[in-house]
LUMBA-982676 format. One record per residue (C-alpha): residue number from 1; chain; x, y, z. Coordinates in steps of 0.25 Angstrom, whole numbers, plus 2048, in hexadecimal, padded with zeros to 3 digits. Example, Ala and Ser with C-alpha at 12.3 -4.5 7.8 and 13.67 -1.06 7.14 Angstrom:
2
i 1	ch A	east 831	north 7EE	up 81F
i 2	ch A	east 837	north 7FC	up 81D
END
This chain:
446
i 1	ch A	east 18F	north 08A	up 85B
i 2	ch A	east 180	north 08F	up 859
i 3	ch A	east 17B	north 085	up 863
i 4	ch A	east 186	north 089	up 86D
i 5	ch A	east 181	north 098	up 86B
i 6	ch A	east 173	north 094	up 86D
i 7	ch A	east 176	north 08C	up 87A
i 8	ch A	east 17D	north 098	up 880
i 9	ch A	east 172	north 0A1	up 87D
i 10	ch A	east 168	north 098	up 884
i 11	ch A	east 171	north 098	up 890
i 12	ch A	east 170	north 0A7	up 890
i 13	ch A	east 161	north 0A6	up 88F
i 14	ch A	east 160	north 09D	up 89A
i 15	ch A	east 169	north 0A3	up 8A4
i 16	ch A	east 163	north 0AD	up 8AD
i 17	ch A	east 165	north 0BC	up 8AA
i 18	ch A	east 16A	north 0BE	up 8B8
i 19	ch A	east 176	north 0B5	up 8B6
i 20	ch A	east 179	north 0BA	up 8A8
i 21	ch A	east 176	north 0C9	up 8AA
i 22	ch A	east 17B	north 0D3	up 8B3
i 23	ch A	east 16E	north 0DB	up 8B3
i 24	ch A	east 168	north 0E3	up 8BE
i 25	ch A	east 15C	north 0DF	up 8C5
i 26	ch A	east 153	north 0E9	up 8BD
i 27	ch A	east 14E	north 0E5	up 8AF
i 28	ch A	east 14E	north 0F1	up 8A7
i 29	ch A	east 145	north 0F1	up 89A
i 30	ch A	east 13E	north 0FA	up 891
i 31	ch A	east 12F	north 0F8	up 88C
i 32	ch A	east 126	north 0FF	up 882
i 33	ch A	east 11B	north 0FD	up 879
i 34	ch A	east 11B	north 0FC	up 86A
i 35	ch A	east 10F	north 104	up 863
i 36	ch A	east 108	north 0F6	up 860
i 37	ch A	east 108	north 0F3	up 86F
i 38	ch A	east 113	north 0EA	up 870
i 39	ch A	east 11A	north 0EB	up 87E
i 40	ch A	east 129	north 0EA	up 87D
i 41	ch A	east 132	north 0E8	up 889
i 42	ch A	east 141	north 0E8	up 887
i 43	ch A	east 14C	north 0E4	up 892
i 44	ch A	east 15B	north 0E5	up 88E
i 45	ch A	east 165	north 0DC	up 895
i 46	ch A	east 172	north 0DA	up 88D
i 47	ch A	east 179	north 0D1	up 896
i 48	ch A	east 176	north 0C4	up 88E
i 49	ch A	east 174	north 0C4	up 87F
i 50	ch A	east 165	north 0BF	up 880
i 51	ch A	east 158	north 0C5	up 87D
i 52	ch A	east 14A	north 0C0	up 881
i 53	ch A	east 13F	north 0C4	up 877
i 54	ch A	east 131	north 0C2	up 87D
i 55	ch A	east 123	north 0C6	up 87A
i 56	ch A	east 117	north 0C5	up 883
i 57	ch A	east 109	north 0C4	up 87E
i 58	ch A	east 0FE	north 0C8	up 888
i 59	ch A	east 0F6	north 0BC	up 884
i 60	ch A	east 0F4	north 0AF	up 88C
i 61	ch A	east 0E9	north 0A5	up 88E
i 62	ch A	east 0E0	north 0AE	up 896
i 63	ch A	east 0DE	north 0B6	up 889
i 64	ch A	east 0D8	north 0AA	up 882
i 65	ch A	east 0C9	north 0A6	up 880
i 66	ch A	east 0C4	north 09B	up 888
i 67	ch A	east 0C1	north 093	up 87C
i 68	ch A	east 0CF	north 096	up 876
i 69	ch A	east 0D9	north 093	up 881
i 70	ch A	east 0E7	north 091	up 87D
i 71	ch A	east 0E9	north 09C	up 873
i 72	ch A	east 0F4	north 0A3	up 87A
i 73	ch A	east 0FC	north 097	up 87C
i 74	ch A	east 0F9	north 092	up 86E
i 75	ch A	east 0FF	north 09F	up 869
i 76	ch A	east 10C	north 09D	up 871
i 77	ch A	east 10E	north 092	up 867
i 78	ch A	east 109	north 098	up 85B
i 79	ch A	east 112	north 0A4	up 85C
i 80	ch A	east 11D	north 09B	up 859
i 81	ch A	east 117	north 096	up 84C
i 82	ch A	east 11D	north 0A1	up 843
i 83	ch A	east 11A	north 0AE	up 83C
i 84	ch A	east 119	north 0B4	up 82E
i 85	ch A	east 128	north 0B5	up 82E
i 86	ch A	east 12C	north 0A9	up 837
i 87	ch A	east 129	north 09B	up 831
i 88	ch A	east 121	north 091	up 839
i 89	ch A	east 129	north 08B	up 844
i 90	ch A	east 135	north 094	up 842
i 91	ch A	east 133	north 09D	up 84E
i 92	ch A	east 13B	north 094	up 857
i 93	ch A	east 146	north 092	up 84D
i 94	ch A	east 148	north 0A1	up 84C
i 95	ch A	east 14A	north 0A2	up 85B
i 96	ch A	east 153	north 096	up 85C
i 97	ch A	east 15C	north 099	up 850
i 98	ch A	east 15F	north 0A6	up 857
i 99	ch A	east 163	north 09F	up 864
i 100	ch A	east 156	north 0A3	up 86B
i 101	ch A	east 14B	north 09C	up 873
i 102	ch A	east 13C	north 09F	up 873
i 103	ch A	east 12F	north 09B	up 879
i 104	ch A	east 122	north 0A0	up 87E
i 105	ch A	east 117	north 09E	up 889
i 106	ch A	east 109	north 0A1	up 88C
i 107	ch A	east 102	north 0A4	up 899
i 108	ch A	east 0F4	north 0A8	up 89D
i 109	ch A	east 0F8	north 0B6	up 89B
i 110	ch A	east 102	north 0B7	up 890
i 111	ch A	east 10B	north 0B1	up 885
i 112	ch A	east 11A	north 0B3	up 885
i 113	ch A	east 124	north 0B0	up 87A
i 114	ch A	east 133	north 0B2	up 87B
i 115	ch A	east 140	north 0B0	up 873
i 116	ch A	east 14E	north 0B0	up 87A
i 117	ch A	east 159	north 0B3	up 870
i 118	ch A	east 167	north 0B8	up 86F
i 119	ch A	east 166	north 0C7	up 870
i 120	ch A	east 16A	north 0C8	up 861
i 121	ch A	east 15D	north 0C1	up 85D
i 122	ch A	east 154	north 0CC	up 863
i 123	ch A	east 14E	north 0D0	up 856
i 124	ch A	east 14B	north 0C2	up 852
i 125	ch A	east 143	north 0C0	up 85F
i 126	ch A	east 13B	north 0CD	up 85C
i 127	ch A	east 138	north 0C9	up 84E
i 128	ch A	east 133	north 0BB	up 852
i 129	ch A	east 12A	north 0C1	up 85C
i 130	ch A	east 125	north 0CC	up 853
i 131	ch A	east 122	north 0C1	up 848
i 132	ch A	east 119	north 0B9	up 851
i 133	ch A	east 112	north 0C6	up 856
i 134	ch A	east 10F	north 0CC	up 848
i 135	ch A	east 110	north 0C0	up 83E
i 136	ch A	east 10D	north 0B3	up 846
i 137	ch A	east 108	north 0A8	up 83D
i 138	ch A	east 0FA	north 0A3	up 841
i 139	ch A	east 0F6	north 099	up 837
i 140	ch A	east 0EF	north 08B	up 837
i 141	ch A	east 0FD	north 084	up 837
i 142	ch A	east 102	north 08B	up 843
i 143	ch A	east 0F6	north 08A	up 84B
i 144	ch A	east 0F4	north 07B	up 848
i 145	ch A	east 102	north 078	up 84C
i 146	ch A	east 101	north 080	up 859
i 147	ch A	east 0F3	north 079	up 85C
i 148	ch A	east 0FB	north 06C	up 85D
i 149	ch A	east 106	north 072	up 865
i 150	ch A	east 0FE	north 078	up 86F
i 151	ch A	east 0F5	north 06C	up 871
i 152	ch A	east 101	north 063	up 872
i 153	ch A	east 107	north 06C	up 87D
i 154	ch A	east 0FA	north 06C	up 884
i 155	ch A	east 0FA	north 05D	up 883
i 156	ch A	east 108	north 05B	up 888
i 157	ch A	east 109	north 066	up 893
i 158	ch A	east 0FB	north 066	up 898
i 159	ch A	east 0F1	north 05A	up 895
i 160	ch A	east 0FB	north 04F	up 896
i 161	ch A	east 104	north 055	up 8A0
i 162	ch A	east 102	north 050	up 8AF
i 163	ch A	east 0FC	north 05C	up 8B7
i 164	ch A	east 0FD	north 064	up 8A9
i 165	ch A	east 0EF	north 06A	up 8AA
i 166	ch A	east 0F1	north 06F	up 8B8
i 167	ch A	east 0F2	north 07E	up 8B4
i 168	ch A	east 0E7	north 07D	up 8AA
i 169	ch A	east 0DE	north 076	up 8B4
i 170	ch A	east 0E1	north 07F	up 8BF
i 171	ch A	east 0DE	north 08C	up 8B7
i 172	ch A	east 0D1	north 086	up 8B2
i 173	ch A	east 0CC	north 083	up 8C0
i 174	ch A	east 0D1	north 090	up 8C5
i 175	ch A	east 0CB	north 09A	up 8BB
i 176	ch A	east 0BD	north 09A	up 8B6
i 177	ch A	east 0BB	north 0A7	up 8AE
i 178	ch A	east 0CA	north 0AD	up 8AC
i 179	ch A	east 0D1	north 0A8	up 8A0
i 180	ch A	east 0DC	north 0A2	up 8A9
i 181	ch A	east 0D3	north 096	up 8AA
i 182	ch A	east 0DA	north 091	up 89E
i 183	ch A	east 0E9	north 090	up 89C
i 184	ch A	east 0F3	north 093	up 891
i 185	ch A	east 0F3	north 085	up 88B
i 186	ch A	east 0E4	north 087	up 887
i 187	ch A	east 0DB	north 07C	up 881
i 188	ch A	east 0E0	north 074	up 875
i 189	ch A	east 0D1	north 073	up 872
i 190	ch A	east 0D0	north 082	up 870
i 191	ch A	east 0DD	north 083	up 868
i 192	ch A	east 0D8	north 078	up 85F
i 193	ch A	east 0CB	north 080	up 85D
i 194	ch A	east 0D1	north 08D	up 85A
i 195	ch A	east 0D1	north 092	up 84C
i 196	ch A	east 0DD	north 099	up 845
i 197	ch A	east 0D6	north 0A6	up 845
i 198	ch A	east 0D5	north 0A5	up 854
i 199	ch A	east 0E4	north 0A4	up 856
i 200	ch A	east 0E6	north 0B0	up 84C
i 201	ch A	east 0DC	north 0B8	up 854
i 202	ch A	east 0E3	north 0B5	up 862
i 203	ch A	east 0F0	north 0B9	up 85C
i 204	ch A	east 0EB	north 0C6	up 856
i 205	ch A	east 0E5	north 0CA	up 863
i 206	ch A	east 0F0	north 0C6	up 86D
i 207	ch A	east 0FD	north 0C5	up 866
i 208	ch A	east 0FF	north 0D4	up 863
i 209	ch A	east 109	north 0DE	up 867
i 210	ch A	east 100	north 0E6	up 871
i 211	ch A	east 0FE	north 0D8	up 878
i 212	ch A	east 10D	north 0D5	up 879
i 213	ch A	east 119	north 0D9	up 880
i 214	ch A	east 127	north 0D7	up 87A
i 215	ch A	east 132	north 0D6	up 884
i 216	ch A	east 141	north 0D5	up 881
i 217	ch A	east 14C	north 0D3	up 88B
i 218	ch A	east 15B	north 0D0	up 889
i 219	ch A	east 167	north 0D5	up 881
i 220	ch A	east 160	north 0E0	up 879
i 221	ch A	east 162	north 0EE	up 876
i 222	ch A	east 155	north 0F6	up 879
i 223	ch A	east 155	north 100	up 86E
i 224	ch A	east 158	north 0F6	up 863
i 225	ch A	east 14E	north 0EC	up 869
i 226	ch A	east 143	north 0F7	up 868
i 227	ch A	east 146	north 0F9	up 85A
i 228	ch A	east 145	north 0EA	up 857
i 229	ch A	east 138	north 0E9	up 85F
i 230	ch A	east 133	north 0F5	up 857
i 231	ch A	east 137	north 0ED	up 84A
i 232	ch A	east 130	north 0E0	up 84D
i 233	ch A	east 124	north 0E4	up 855
i 234	ch A	east 120	north 0F3	up 852
i 235	ch A	east 119	north 0EF	up 845
i 236	ch A	east 110	north 0E4	up 84B
i 237	ch A	east 102	north 0E9	up 84D
i 238	ch A	east 0FB	north 0E9	up 85A
i 239	ch A	east 0EF	north 0E1	up 85D
i 240	ch A	east 0E1	north 0E4	up 857
i 241	ch A	east 0D9	north 0E2	up 863
i 242	ch A	east 0DA	north 0E5	up 872
i 243	ch A	east 0DE	north 0D9	up 87A
i 244	ch A	east 0D3	north 0D6	up 885
i 245	ch A	east 0D9	north 0D0	up 891
i 246	ch A	east 0D1	north 0C7	up 89A
i 247	ch A	east 0CA	north 0CF	up 8A5
i 248	ch A	east 0C2	north 0C4	up 8AB
i 249	ch A	east 0C6	north 0C1	up 8BA
i 250	ch A	east 0C5	north 0B3	up 8C0
i 251	ch A	east 0BB	north 0B4	up 8CC
i 252	ch A	east 0C0	north 0B1	up 8DA
i 253	ch A	east 0C0	north 0A3	up 8DD
i 254	ch A	east 0B7	north 0A0	up 8E9
i 255	ch A	east 0B8	north 091	up 8EB
i 256	ch A	east 0C3	north 087	up 8E9
i 257	ch A	east 0C3	north 07F	up 8DC
i 258	ch A	east 0C7	north 070	up 8DD
i 259	ch A	east 0C9	north 066	up 8D2
i 260	ch A	east 0D0	north 059	up 8CE
i 261	ch A	east 0D7	north 058	up 8C1
i 262	ch A	east 0DB	north 04A	up 8BC
i 263	ch A	east 0E8	north 049	up 8B5
i 264	ch A	east 0F2	north 03E	up 8B0
i 265	ch A	east 0FB	north 040	up 8BC
i 266	ch A	east 100	north 037	up 8C7
i 267	ch A	east 100	north 040	up 8D3
i 268	ch A	east 0F5	north 04A	up 8D8
i 269	ch A	east 0F7	north 059	up 8D7
i 270	ch A	east 0F1	north 065	up 8DE
i 271	ch A	east 0EF	north 073	up 8D8
i 272	ch A	east 0EA	north 07E	up 8E1
i 273	ch A	east 0E7	north 08B	up 8D8
i 274	ch A	east 0E4	north 098	up 8DF
i 275	ch A	east 0DF	north 0A5	up 8D8
i 276	ch A	east 0EA	north 0B0	up 8D9
i 277	ch A	east 0EB	north 0BE	up 8D5
i 278	ch A	east 0F1	north 0C2	up 8C8
i 279	ch A	east 100	north 0C3	up 8C5
i 280	ch A	east 106	north 0D0	up 8CA
i 281	ch A	east 0FC	north 0D3	up 8D5
i 282	ch A	east 102	north 0D5	up 8E3
i 283	ch A	east 0FC	north 0C8	up 8E8
i 284	ch A	east 102	north 0C0	up 8DC
i 285	ch A	east 110	north 0C3	up 8E2
i 286	ch A	east 10D	north 0BE	up 8F0
i 287	ch A	east 107	north 0B1	up 8E9
i 288	ch A	east 113	north 0AF	up 8E1
i 289	ch A	east 11C	north 0B0	up 8EE
i 290	ch A	east 112	north 0A6	up 8F4
i 291	ch A	east 114	north 09C	up 8E9
i 292	ch A	east 123	north 09D	up 8EB
i 293	ch A	east 121	north 09A	up 8FA
i 294	ch A	east 119	north 08E	up 8F7
i 295	ch A	east 120	north 087	up 8EC
i 296	ch A	east 12D	north 08E	up 8E7
i 297	ch A	east 139	north 085	up 8EB
i 298	ch A	east 13B	north 078	up 8F3
i 299	ch A	east 139	north 080	up 900
i 300	ch A	east 12B	north 086	up 8FC
i 301	ch A	east 120	north 083	up 905
i 302	ch A	east 118	north 079	up 8FB
i 303	ch A	east 124	north 071	up 8F7
i 304	ch A	east 12A	north 071	up 905
i 305	ch A	east 11D	north 06C	up 90C
i 306	ch A	east 115	north 064	up 902
i 307	ch A	east 120	north 05E	up 8F9
i 308	ch A	east 12C	north 05D	up 903
i 309	ch A	east 126	north 05B	up 911
i 310	ch A	east 118	north 055	up 90E
i 311	ch A	east 11C	north 04E	up 901
i 312	ch A	east 10E	north 050	up 8FC
i 313	ch A	east 112	north 055	up 8EE
i 314	ch A	east 11C	north 053	up 8E4
i 315	ch A	east 11B	north 062	up 8E0
i 316	ch A	east 113	north 06E	up 8E5
i 317	ch A	east 114	north 07C	up 8E2
i 318	ch A	east 10D	north 089	up 8DF
i 319	ch A	east 10D	north 093	up 8D4
i 320	ch A	east 105	north 09F	up 8D1
i 321	ch A	east 0FF	north 0A2	up 8C3
i 322	ch A	east 0FF	north 0B1	up 8C5
i 323	ch A	east 0F9	north 0B5	up 8B8
i 324	ch A	east 0F5	north 0C2	up 8B2
i 325	ch A	east 0E7	north 0C0	up 8B8
i 326	ch A	east 0E5	north 0B9	up 8C5
i 327	ch A	east 0EB	north 0AB	up 8C4
i 328	ch A	east 0ED	north 09F	up 8CD
i 329	ch A	east 0F7	north 09B	up 8D9
i 330	ch A	east 0F9	north 08C	up 8D7
i 331	ch A	east 0FE	north 082	up 8E0
i 332	ch A	east 101	north 074	up 8DA
i 333	ch A	east 106	north 067	up 8E0
i 334	ch A	east 108	north 059	up 8DB
i 335	ch A	east 105	north 04F	up 8E6
i 336	ch A	east 10F	north 044	up 8EA
i 337	ch A	east 10D	north 036	up 8E8
i 338	ch A	east 101	north 031	up 8F2
i 339	ch A	east 0FD	north 03F	up 8F5
i 340	ch A	east 0EF	north 044	up 8F1
i 341	ch A	east 0EB	north 051	up 8EB
i 342	ch A	east 0E3	north 054	up 8F8
i 343	ch A	east 0EF	north 052	up 900
i 344	ch A	east 0F8	north 05B	up 8F8
i 345	ch A	east 0ED	north 065	up 8F7
i 346	ch A	east 0EC	north 066	up 906
i 347	ch A	east 0FB	north 067	up 907
i 348	ch A	east 0FB	north 073	up 8FE
i 349	ch A	east 0F0	north 079	up 905
i 350	ch A	east 0F8	north 078	up 912
i 351	ch A	east 103	north 080	up 90C
i 352	ch A	east 0FA	north 08B	up 906
i 353	ch A	east 0F3	north 08D	up 914
i 354	ch A	east 101	north 08F	up 91A
i 355	ch A	east 104	north 09B	up 911
i 356	ch A	east 0F6	north 0A0	up 913
i 357	ch A	east 0F7	north 0A0	up 922
i 358	ch A	east 106	north 0A3	up 925
i 359	ch A	east 10F	north 0AE	up 921
i 360	ch A	east 11C	north 0AA	up 91A
i 361	ch A	east 129	north 0AD	up 922
i 362	ch A	east 132	north 0B9	up 91F
i 363	ch A	east 13C	north 0AF	up 91A
i 364	ch A	east 133	north 0A8	up 911
i 365	ch A	east 12E	north 0B6	up 90C
i 366	ch A	east 13C	north 0BA	up 909
i 367	ch A	east 13F	north 0AD	up 902
i 368	ch A	east 132	north 0AF	up 8F9
i 369	ch A	east 137	north 0BD	up 8F5
i 370	ch A	east 145	north 0B8	up 8F2
i 371	ch A	east 13F	north 0AD	up 8E9
i 372	ch A	east 135	north 0B7	up 8E2
i 373	ch A	east 141	north 0C0	up 8DF
i 374	ch A	east 149	north 0B5	up 8DA
i 375	ch A	east 13E	north 0B0	up 8D1
i 376	ch A	east 13C	north 0BF	up 8CC
i 377	ch A	east 14B	north 0C0	up 8C9
i 378	ch A	east 14B	north 0B3	up 8C2
i 379	ch A	east 13F	north 0B6	up 8B9
i 380	ch A	east 147	north 0C2	up 8B4
i 381	ch A	east 154	north 0BB	up 8B2
i 382	ch A	east 154	north 0B8	up 8A3
i 383	ch A	east 150	north 0C1	up 897
i 384	ch A	east 144	north 0B9	up 894
i 385	ch A	east 13F	north 0BA	up 8A2
i 386	ch A	east 141	north 0C9	up 8A2
i 387	ch A	east 13A	north 0CB	up 895
i 388	ch A	east 12E	north 0C2	up 899
i 389	ch A	east 12D	north 0C9	up 8A7
i 390	ch A	east 12D	north 0D7	up 8A0
i 391	ch A	east 122	north 0D3	up 897
i 392	ch A	east 11A	north 0CC	up 8A2
i 393	ch A	east 11B	north 0D8	up 8AB
i 394	ch A	east 117	north 0E2	up 8A0
i 395	ch A	east 10B	north 0DA	up 89C
i 396	ch A	east 105	north 0D5	up 8A9
i 397	ch A	east 108	north 0E2	up 8B1
i 398	ch A	east 10C	north 0ED	up 8A8
i 399	ch A	east 119	north 0EE	up 8AF
i 400	ch A	east 125	north 0E8	up 8A9
i 401	ch A	east 12E	north 0EE	up 8B4
i 402	ch A	east 128	north 0E3	up 8BD
i 403	ch A	east 134	north 0DB	up 8B8
i 404	ch A	east 13C	north 0E3	up 8C2
i 405	ch A	east 132	north 0E6	up 8CD
i 406	ch A	east 128	north 0DB	up 8CE
i 407	ch A	east 131	north 0D4	up 8D9
i 408	ch A	east 12E	north 0E0	up 8E2
i 409	ch A	east 11F	north 0DA	up 8E2
i 410	ch A	east 124	north 0CD	up 8E8
i 411	ch A	east 12D	north 0D4	up 8F2
i 412	ch A	east 121	north 0DB	up 8F8
i 413	ch A	east 11A	north 0CE	up 8FB
i 414	ch A	east 118	north 0CC	up 90A
i 415	ch A	east 116	north 0C0	up 913
i 416	ch A	east 108	north 0C5	up 915
i 417	ch A	east 106	north 0C6	up 906
i 418	ch A	east 109	north 0B7	up 904
i 419	ch A	east 100	north 0B3	up 90F
i 420	ch A	east 0F5	north 0BC	up 90A
i 421	ch A	east 0F5	north 0B7	up 8FC
i 422	ch A	east 0F5	north 0A9	up 900
i 423	ch A	east 0E9	north 0AB	up 909
i 424	ch A	east 0E2	north 0B4	up 8FE
i 425	ch A	east 0E4	north 0AB	up 8F2
i 426	ch A	east 0E8	north 09D	up 8F7
i 427	ch A	east 0DA	north 099	up 8FC
i 428	ch A	east 0D2	north 08E	up 8F8
i 429	ch A	east 0C6	north 095	up 8F2
i 430	ch A	east 0D0	north 09C	up 8E9
i 431	ch A	east 0D6	north 08F	up 8E3
i 432	ch A	east 0D5	north 083	up 8DA
i 433	ch A	east 0DA	north 076	up 8DF
i 434	ch A	east 0DC	north 06B	up 8D4
i 435	ch A	east 0E0	north 05D	up 8D7
i 436	ch A	east 0E7	north 056	up 8CC
i 437	ch A	east 0E5	north 047	up 8CE
i 438	ch A	east 0EA	north 03B	up 8C5
i 439	ch A	east 0DF	north 036	up 8BC
i 440	ch A	east 0E1	north 028	up 8C1
i 441	ch A	east 0DE	north 02C	up 8CF
i 442	ch A	east 0D0	north 031	up 8CB
i 443	ch A	east 0CE	north 024	up 8C3
i 444	ch A	east 0D2	north 01B	up 8CF
i 445	ch A	east 0C9	north 023	up 8D8
i 446	ch A	east 0BD	north 020	up 8D0
END
C-alpha cells in the first residue's frame, strides 16, 4: 500500500501543472526578507497536494579561486552528508521515507537544492534545509568520502566519456581572464589538495542566509508557511563577511581562435563558440530565438540542411550559455561517417551566413514566438519549475515577477533584431572553433 501511495505521488510530481491544475496564467506569490538576509518567496497553489521546497545559493564555479576550482560542485555533494542532527547518509532517507524526491545542481553562477514532497511534509523539508544551512557536518570523513565521489563523477562523465570534455575545453579556450574559464566540475587535483579548513571557510562565506533564496511553491497556506519559515530559519546568523562578486570582464575577442582536441571518439566533431551578452540583456532574447530557428526541431535550419539534406552530420545544433555574466553561443555538430571536420565546419558556416544576410520570414518569426511562448509556459508547468524560476529571476534580475512577464521580452524581438545579433555576435573574430578528432586519426597521420 505504501509503495502504491508513493507511486501515485510521483505521478503527481511528473505531470505538468497545466494538466492537473485549473490555475490562471498569472503566478501569484509573496516575497520578503528575514532580518538575517534570507530572501523568501512563497507561491500557493492547492490544486494538487504537493509542495516544492527549494533553496538557491548565489555561488557557482565563478566564485572559486583559480587554484581551487570545483568547490561549489563539491558542496553540492557535501551538503547531503548530514548535519549535527541528521546522521551521516540519512538525508536522502528522510526524504524518501516521506514519499519525496530530492536533488541539486551547480552552474557557473549558483547552486540549487530542492525537495518535492506531499504537501503535508512541508515542515520536514524546511527542517532539512535549515539543518544543512546551520548545522552542516564538515569533517574529514565526509570530505574524504565526497572527494572520491566527485573524482569518480569527473572520470565517468567527463574524462572517459566520448566528447565529454567539450564544454570544459570550449570555455577554457574562450575565456582568458574571467572565471568562466573553468567549469563547475573543476579540477580533481585541486579538490585533492584542498585542506579541511578551506572547505569550512568556503561554506562559512557562501552558504549563509544573506546569500540564499528560499522558494516554496505548491499546496501551502501562506500565513502558516511564514510561521514555519520563521521557526526554522530566523535564528540562523547571517554571514560574517561581505561576499565579493567577480567584477572582471573578459576583453573583447579580436581574432578567431582555432584548436584541435584529440579524443577517444570514432567521428569528428566541430564546435563553434561565439561570445554573447549576459542573460536578461535585450540581445540575449534575440539570440535565444536565433538558436530556436537554427536547431529546435526536425524542421530547424541546421538539422534540415546539414543532417537531412546534405547528410554531413549525425547531429548538429546550437545552444546559448546565457549566463549571469557574458556567456557563449555554441554550435555543435558530430560529422557523419566519411565527412571531415573541415567539411562540417564549412556547412555550418553556410547556414550561419544565411541568418546574417537574410531576414526571417513573417511566418518563421511567428513560429519562433509561438515556440518561445510554449517553452516559457512549459518551464512554469510544475511546482518545482515555478519555485526555481522565482528564485532565478530574483537572484539574477532582482525581479521575481519576470516569472509572469519575461515572455513579453521575447515577443518584442523583431526580424531585424535576429539578423542584427547574428551579424554582431556570430562573426569569426568573436569565436572559438574546436575540431574534435579521433586519437587514431592523428596517429595514422604521422
